[in-house]
C-alpha positions as semicolon CSV with decimal commas, in nm:
position;residue;x (nm);y (nm);z (nm)
1;M;1,525;1,043;-5,561
2;T;1,443;1,228;-5,247
3;D;1,688;1,490;-5,137
4;P;1,806;1,394;-4,786
5;V;1,857;1,757;-4,691
6;S;1,502;1,853;-4,776
7;T;1,368;1,548;-4,586
8;Q;1,560;1,652;-4,279
9;E;1,422;2,004;-4,307
10;V;1,066;1,872;-4,324
11;R;1,121;1,662;-4,013
12;E;1,259;1,958;-3,823
13;E;0,965;2,177;-3,926
14;S;0,714;1,915;-3,811
15;R;0,852;1,919;-3,456
16;P;0,719;2,169;-3,201
17;E;0,933;2,476;-3,147
18;E;0,962;2,419;-2,773
19;H;1,107;2,072;-2,822
20;S;1,359;2,191;-3,079
21;E;1,469;2,474;-2,851
22;T;1,512;2,233;-2,562
23;A;1,719;1,999;-2,776
24;E;1,939;2,289;-2,888
25;E;1,991;2,398;-2,529
26;E;2,089;2,045;-2,426
27;Q;2,334;2,024;-2,715
28;N;2,486;2,363;-2,630
29;E;2,546;2,266;-2,267
30;P;2,907;2,151;-2,232
31;A;2,959;1,811;-2,073
32;V;3,171;1,812;-1,756
33;K;3,480;1,601;-1,836
34;T;3,734;1,744;-1,593
35;C;3,717;1,858;-1,233
36;P;3,661;2,235;-1,201
37;E;3,881;2,233;-0,889
38;C;4,195;2,051;-1,002
39;S;4,117;1,957;-1,365
40;G;4,133;1,594;-1,264
41;R;3,945;1,298;-1,412
42;I;3,573;1,266;-1,338
43;V;3,453;0,922;-1,222
44;H;3,094;0,799;-1,175
45;D;3,048;0,559;-0,882
46;E;2,727;0,360;-0,933
47;A;2,748;0,193;-0,592
48;Q;2,752;0,530;-0,409
49;A;2,528;0,701;-0,671
50;E;2,763;0,994;-0,706
51;T;3,004;1,157;-0,948
52;H;3,339;1,269;-0,803
53;C;3,693;1,364;-0,901
54;Q;3,941;1,079;-0,898
55;D;4,231;1,305;-0,796
56;C;4,101;1,549;-0,532
57;G;3,780;1,361;-0,436
58;R;3,542;1,652;-0,489
59;V;3,182;1,531;-0,525
60;L;3,012;1,694;-0,824
61;E;2,677;1,508;-0,808
62;S;2,523;1,296;-0,534
63;D;2,201;1,098;-0,473
64;Q;2,167;1,025;-0,842
65;I;1,866;0,824;-0,955
66;D;1,933;0,484;-1,106
67;R;1,705;0,476;-1,408
68;G;1,792;0,120;-1,500
69;P;1,580;-0,188;-1,426
70;E;1,554;-0,329;-1,074
71;W;1,643;-0,679;-1,198
72;R;1,969;-0,830;-1,322
73;A;2,024;-1,046;-1,628
74;F;2,334;-1,248;-1,714
75;D;2,251;-1,341;-2,074
76;S;2,034;-1,220;-2,358
77;R;1,763;-1,483;-2,301
78;E;1,722;-1,390;-1,935
79;K;1,715;-1,020;-2,025
80;K;1,441;-1,083;-2,281
81;N;1,231;-1,280;-2,031
82;K;1,261;-1,020;-1,756
83;S;1,215;-0,707;-1,964
84;R;0,870;-0,551;-1,950
85;V;0,684;-0,228;-2,016
86;G;0,442;-0,063;-1,776
87;P;0,363;-0,129;-1,410
88;P;0,362;-0,481;-1,263
89;Q;0,046;-0,687;-1,235
90;T;-0,171;-0,632;-0,931
91;Q;-0,467;-0,813;-0,781
92;Q;-0,627;-0,484;-0,678
93;L;-0,768;-0,422;-1,028
94;H;-1,034;-0,635;-1,193
95;D;-0,814;-0,684;-1,504
96;R;-0,492;-0,711;-1,296
97;G;-0,368;-0,389;-1,454
98;L;-0,315;-0,543;-1,798
99;S;-0,553;-0,318;-1,994
100;T;-0,477;0,034;-2,115
101;V;-0,655;0,356;-2,022
102;I;-0,699;0,661;-2,246
103;D;-0,561;0,969;-2,076
104;W;-0,815;1,225;-1,955
105;R;-0,612;1,523;-2,080
106;D;-0,715;1,659;-2,421
107;E;-0,358;1,691;-2,547
108;D;-0,150;1,523;-2,815
109;A;0,193;1,365;-2,772
110;Y;0,362;1,706;-2,787
111;G;0,136;1,867;-2,526
112;R;-0,069;2,069;-2,773
113;S;-0,443;2,110;-2,714
114;L;-0,680;1,914;-2,934
115;S;-0,942;2,074;-3,152
116;S;-1,308;2,061;-3,055
117;R;-1,380;1,780;-3,301
118;Q;-1,088;1,576;-3,173
119;R;-1,198;1,630;-2,812
120;E;-1,544;1,495;-2,890
121;K;-1,388;1,195;-3,061
122;M;-1,160;1,123;-2,763
123;Q;-1,456;1,152;-2,525
124;R;-1,644;0,886;-2,721
125;L;-1,335;0,664;-2,726
126;R;-1,295;0,696;-2,348
127;K;-1,657;0,598;-2,297
128;W;-1,628;0,287;-2,515
129;D;-1,289;0,201;-2,368
130;E;-1,442;0,206;-2,020
131;R;-1,728;-0,018;-2,136
132;F;-1,496;-0,271;-2,298
133;R;-1,284;-0,296;-1,984
134;T;-1,577;-0,465;-1,808
135;K;-1,717;-0,705;-2,065
136;N;-1,932;-0,922;-1,835
137;D;-2,107;-0,917;-1,500
138;R;-1,813;-1,088;-1,326
139;E;-1,573;-0,809;-1,418
140;R;-1,827;-0,545;-1,319
141;N;-1,865;-0,717;-0,983
142;L;-1,487;-0,719;-0,931
143;K;-1,454;-0,357;-1,032
144;Q;-1,719;-0,244;-0,784
145;A;-1,582;-0,464;-0,504
146;F;-1,220;-0,356;-0,550
147;G;-1,323;0,007;-0,550
148;E;-1,497;-0,053;-0,218
149;I;-1,197;-0,239;-0,079
150;N;-0,957;0,040;-0,174
151;R;-1,187;0,298;-0,018
152;M;-1,206;0,114;0,314
153;A;-0,836;0,024;0,313
154;S;-0,744;0,388;0,259
155;A;-0,967;0,495;0,547
156;L;-0,806;0,234;0,775
157;G;-0,451;0,298;0,653
158;C;-0,398;-0,060;0,534
159;P;-0,075;-0,123;0,338
160;D;-0,055;-0,291;-0,002
161;P;0,001;-0,649;0,128
162;I;-0,336;-0,638;0,304
163;R;-0,506;-0,502;-0,007
164;E;-0,351;-0,770;-0,226
165;T;-0,455;-1,050;0,011
166;T;-0,806;-0,906;0,039
167;S;-0,839;-0,891;-0,341
168;V;-0,728;-1,254;-0,374
169;L;-0,983;-1,363;-0,112
170;Y;-1,265;-1,182;-0,291
171;R;-1,162;-1,333;-0,626
172;R;-1,175;-1,681;-0,473
173;A;-1,517;-1,608;-0,324
174;L;-1,646;-1,494;-0,662
175;E;-1,502;-1,797;-0,841
176;N;-1,675;-2,026;-0,589
177;D;-2,007;-1,846;-0,649
178;M;-2,023;-1,725;-0,288
179;I;-2,144;-1,373;-0,371
180;R;-2,484;-1,488;-0,496
181;G;-2,754;-1,377;-0,253
182;R;-2,516;-1,152;-0,058
183;S;-2,419;-0,790;-0,095
184;I;-2,092;-0,695;-0,261
185;E;-2,014;-0,448;0,018
186;G;-2,065;-0,713;0,288
187;M;-1,836;-0,970;0,126
188;A;-1,575;-0,705;0,044
189;T;-1,570;-0,589;0,407
190;A;-1,545;-0,948;0,532
191;A;-1,255;-1,012;0,293
192;L;-1,077;-0,700;0,421
193;Y;-1,122;-0,809;0,782
194;A;-0,990;-1,157;0,700
195;G;-0,702;-1,021;0,490
196;S;-0,581;-0,797;0,773
197;R;-0,578;-1,093;1,010
198;L;-0,393;-1,315;0,763
199;E;-0,125;-1,046;0,720
200;N;-0,082;-1,022;1,099
201;A;-0,198;-0,659;1,102
202;P;-0,552;-0,705;1,231
203;R;-0,819;-0,437;1,250
204;T;-1,097;-0,469;1,502
205;L;-1,446;-0,550;1,382
206;D;-1,568;-0,213;1,509
207;E;-1,300;-0,030;1,309
208;V;-1,393;-0,215;0,991
209;A;-1,764;-0,161;1,048
210;A;-1,706;0,213;1,100
211;V;-1,581;0,256;0,740
212;S;-1,814;0,000;0,579
213;R;-2,151;0,063;0,417
214;V;-2,309;-0,239;0,591
215;D;-2,378;-0,305;0,957
216;K;-2,164;-0,510;1,194
217;L;-2,399;-0,809;1,204
218;E;-2,383;-0,859;0,827
219;I;-2,002;-0,836;0,837
220;E;-1,985;-1,107;1,104
221;R;-2,209;-1,340;0,903
222;A;-2,016;-1,279;0,581
223;Y;-1,683;-1,335;0,757
224;R;-1,788;-1,667;0,911
225;Y;-1,923;-1,782;0,574
226;L;-1,604;-1,673;0,396
227;A;-1,374;-1,844;0,646
228;D;-1,571;-2,170;0,639
229;E;-1,613;-2,198;0,263
230;L;-1,253;-2,103;0,176
231;E;-1,117;-2,309;0,469
232;L;-0,904;-2,024;0,598
233;E;-0,669;-2,134;0,873
234;M;-0,730;-1,833;1,093
235;A;-0,530;-1,846;1,415
236;P;-0,654;-1,653;1,718
237;T;-0,545;-1,294;1,705
238;D;-0,236;-1,216;1,911
239;P;-0,303;-0,920;2,144
240;E;0,051;-0,798;2,078
241;A;-0,046;-0,720;1,717
242;Y;-0,252;-0,421;1,837
243;I;0,012;-0,268;2,065
244;A;0,210;-0,072;1,806
245;R;-0,098;0,093;1,652
246;F;-0,254;0,188;1,986
247;A;0,078;0,322;2,120
248;S;0,130;0,528;1,806
249;Q;-0,216;0,686;1,831
250;L;-0,156;0,770;2,197
251;G;0,194;0,905;2,131
252;C;0,357;0,671;2,383
253;P;0,738;0,648;2,395
254;D;0,933;0,335;2,299
255;E;0,982;0,231;2,662
256;T;0,607;0,221;2,723
257;E;0,549;0,019;2,407
258;R;0,827;-0,225;2,498
259;R;0,688;-0,282;2,847
260;S;0,336;-0,326;2,715
261;R;0,466;-0,600;2,484
262;E;0,630;-0,773;2,781
263;L;0,307;-0,751;2,977
264;T;0,109;-0,892;2,685
265;Q;0,351;-1,184;2,646
266;A;0,324;-1,255;3,019
267;A;-0,056;-1,250;3,000
268;V;-0,051;-1,493;2,706
269;E;0,186;-1,729;2,890
270;A;-0,039;-1,721;3,196
271;G;-0,350;-1,786;2,985
272;V;-0,519;-1,459;3,079
273;H;-0,616;-1,403;2,715
274;S;-0,809;-1,730;2,690
275;G;-1,175;-1,659;2,612
276;R;-1,126;-1,283;2,623
277;N;-1,117;-1,010;2,362
278;P;-0,754;-0,965;2,247
279;V;-0,817;-0,594;2,193
280;G;-0,908;-0,554;2,560
281;I;-0,591;-0,741;2,663
282;A;-0,377;-0,513;2,447
283;A;-0,547;-0,197;2,577
284;A;-0,512;-0,304;2,941
285;A;-0,145;-0,398;2,890
286;L;-0,075;-0,059;2,734
287;Y;-0,252;0,116;3,021
288;A;-0,052;-0,082;3,276
289;A;0,275;-0,008;3,097
290;A;0,188;0,362;3,088
291;K;0,138;0,362;3,466
292;L;0,468;0,180;3,521
293;T;0,658;0,427;3,301
294;N;0,487;0,736;3,447
295;Q;0,300;0,824;3,128
296;D;-0,022;1,020;3,143
297;V;-0,273;0,790;2,972
298;I;-0,638;0,813;3,073
299;Q;-0,882;0,526;3,037
300;P;-1,153;0,708;2,833
301;E;-0,903;0,808;2,561
302;L;-0,754;0,458;2,543
303;A;-1,099;0,298;2,540
304;E;-1,207;0,517;2,249
305;I;-0,896;0,430;2,045
306;A;-0,925;0,057;2,115
307;S;-1,305;0,052;2,074
308;V;-1,355;-0,119;2,411
309;S;-1,525;-0,009;2,729
310;E;-1,347;0,141;3,030
311;V;-1,481;-0,145;3,240
312;T;-1,293;-0,394;3,022
313;I;-0,966;-0,208;3,079
314;R;-1,024;-0,190;3,455
315;N;-1,106;-0,562;3,476
316;R;-0,807;-0,680;3,268
317;Y;-0,562;-0,436;3,424
318;P;-0,503;-0,619;3,759
319;E;-0,505;-0,961;3,592
320;I;-0,223;-0,859;3,358
321;L;-0,015;-0,712;3,643
322;E;-0,062;-1,031;3,843
323;A;0,053;-1,242;3,548
324;A;0,357;-1,017;3,502
325;D;0,483;-1,099;3,856
326;D;0,604;-1,437;3,728
327;V;0,818;-1,279;3,454
328;S;1,183;-1,237;3,541
329;T;1,206;-0,890;3,389
330;W;0,973;-0,743;3,647
């Protein structure tokens, strides 16, 4: 029979010294059971994320991290169905994040460096793992397109909802065989432009074209083709959707932004926006609001941010002020 003492000794010798020392230090640290102020009872409040004394109220720890799951379960079956390991699925990866990736660091589980032979072996495994992640041309297409989408979305500062919607649109286009005969970059850029409009956080066509690898004309053609084939119900862009971004880039105060929204709503009610570029309406409304609130905003700077001409701002500016005369707030 195996001596249990000797087995335990072997297990302890197989562990790294740094881990054993850390474990000994954690065991030697005394657990706080009473309050150091009044020797009262220590209570942990999960709702407030703090540990305090029940008698004197002294807070010993605050802003504690809840390391439990973000979901709740009321029985064992529900807990089993909701439990998971790893990050959630995402549409931004060609395999939806379900595959595994071999770490790039040449270290073992204990943080020790690998030998030269083991490093060569891990390098070969990484290479084959990367090849098996894209088994066919469809997955290679998705991988290249999603990399391009993430690059452009990062340059434009697009949040995750826009990236997810863009990835879904590109997947649908690929499933419907719409990429054949067209460039991956062009369809990816068109999907990003459509996704930002669907999420009510539109980017102008000039902004998207500035970070794309294809020209503006190809983006326009790809967008029209994508919207027609997928039957996207794309409502006209509301000029008010551009106000917050333009005001933030100009550093305008809240009062100027609020008044520019009121001017934009008045222009929409009066029909000033009909047949006109919504970006120009938003820029002119922001310029008018800046003048009414005594803010120093010059037309060339605003025109550069909004990607419109100064003539457009000057032409829309009096029309918006005239439409605002009918609003009770003015």
